[in-house]
C-alpha positions in Angstrom: 0.0 0.0 0.0 1.4 3.4 -0.9 0.8 5.6 2.1 1.3 8.8 0.2 -1.4 7.7 -2.4 -3.9 6.9 0.4 -3.2 10.1 2.3 -3.8 12.2 -0.9 -7.0 10.3 -1.7 -8.3 10.8 1.8 -7.3 14.5 1.9 -8.9 15.2 -1.5 -12.2 13.5 -0.4 -12.1 15.4 2.9 -11.5 18.7 1.0 -14.5 18.0 -1.3 -16.7 17.2 1.6 -15.7 20.3 3.5 -16.2 22.4 0.3 -19.7 21.0 -0.1 -20.4 21.6 3.6 -19.2 25.2 3.3 -21.4 25.8 0.3 -24.4 24.3 2.0 -23.7 26.4 5.1 -23.4 29.6 3.1 -26.8 28.9 1.4 -28.3 27.9 4.8 -27.1 31.1 6.5 -28.4 33.3 3.7 -31.8 31.6 3.6 -32.3 31.5 7.3 -30.5 34.6 8.3 -28.7 32.9 11.2 -25.1 32.7 12.1 -22.6 31.0 9.8 -21.0 28.8 12.5 -24.3 27.2 13.4 -25.1 26.6 9.7 -21.7 25.1 9.2 -22.2 22.8 12.1 -25.5 21.6 10.7 -24.0 21.3 7.2 -21.1 19.2 8.5 -23.5 16.8 10.1 -25.5 16.5 6.9 -22.6 16.0 4.6 -20.9 13.7 7.2 -24.1 11.6 7.3 -24.2 11.4 3.5 -20.5 10.3 3.5 -21.4 7.7 6.1 -24.1 6.3 3.8 -21.6 6.2 1.0 -19.2 4.3 3.3 -22.0 1.8 4.0 -22.6 1.4 0.3 -18.9 0.6 -0.4 -17.6 0.0 -3.8 -18.6 -2.8 -6.1 -15.8 -4.9 -7.6 -17.5 -4.8 -11.0 -17.0 -1.0 -11.1 -13.2 -1.6 -11.3 -13.6 -4.1 -14.2 -12.7 -2.5 -17.5 -14.9 -5.0 -19.4 -18.1 -3.7 -17.7 -17.2 0.0 -17.9 -19.3 2.3 -19.9 -18.1 3.7 -23.2 -17.6 7.1 -21.5 -15.4 5.7 -18.7 -13.3 3.8 -21.3 -12.9 7.0 -23.3 -12.0 9.0 -20.2 -9.3 6.6 -19.1 -7.3 6.5 -22.4 -3.8 7.7 -22.8 -1.3 8.5 -20.0 -3.8 8.2 -17.2 -4.7 4.7 -18.2 -1.0 3.8 -18.0 -0.7 5.5 -14.5 -3.9 3.7 -13.4 -2.2 0.4 -14.1 0.5 1.3 -11.6 -1.9 1.8 -8.7 -1.0 -0.1 -5.6 -2.4 -3.6 -5.3 -3.3 -3.2 -1.6 -5.2 -0.1 -0.7 -7.9 1.1 1.5 -11.4 0.3 0.4 -13.7 3.1 -0.8 -15.9 2.6 2.2 -13.0 3.1 4.7 -12.1 6.4 3.1 -15.7 7.6 3.1 -16.0 6.5 6.8 -12.9 8.5 7.7 -14.3 11.5 5.9 -17.6 11.1 7.7 -16.0 10.8 11.1 -13.9 14.0 10.5 -16.9 16.0 9.3 -19.2 14.9 12.1 -16.4 15.7 14.6 -16.1 19.1 13.1 -19.8 19.6 13.4 -19.6 18.6 17.1 -16.8 21.1 17.7 -18.6 23.9 16.0 -22.0 23.2 17.6 
């Protein structure tokens, strides 16, 4: 398992989750007229809950099979990225574990803000 690869994958998913939570909090604060910190706390709980549901869903092994990929996915993974994709580590964290870690971080941030 490449530790650097897994850390980057986790940090990117956490950054996306936090960006979505910030966007939802901004909209919530504008619509309700309340404080941003309270809205961010609620948004972290909501996005963390969605990430937890994604963790429970996991990843299907058939999604990683190139034979069952859609034409769009086959077209997107052509060229240099496809060559780099073949060099991914054999042992890695499951998708569910990464989403569970992101969910725990977002829910903990919601608790700290609330």
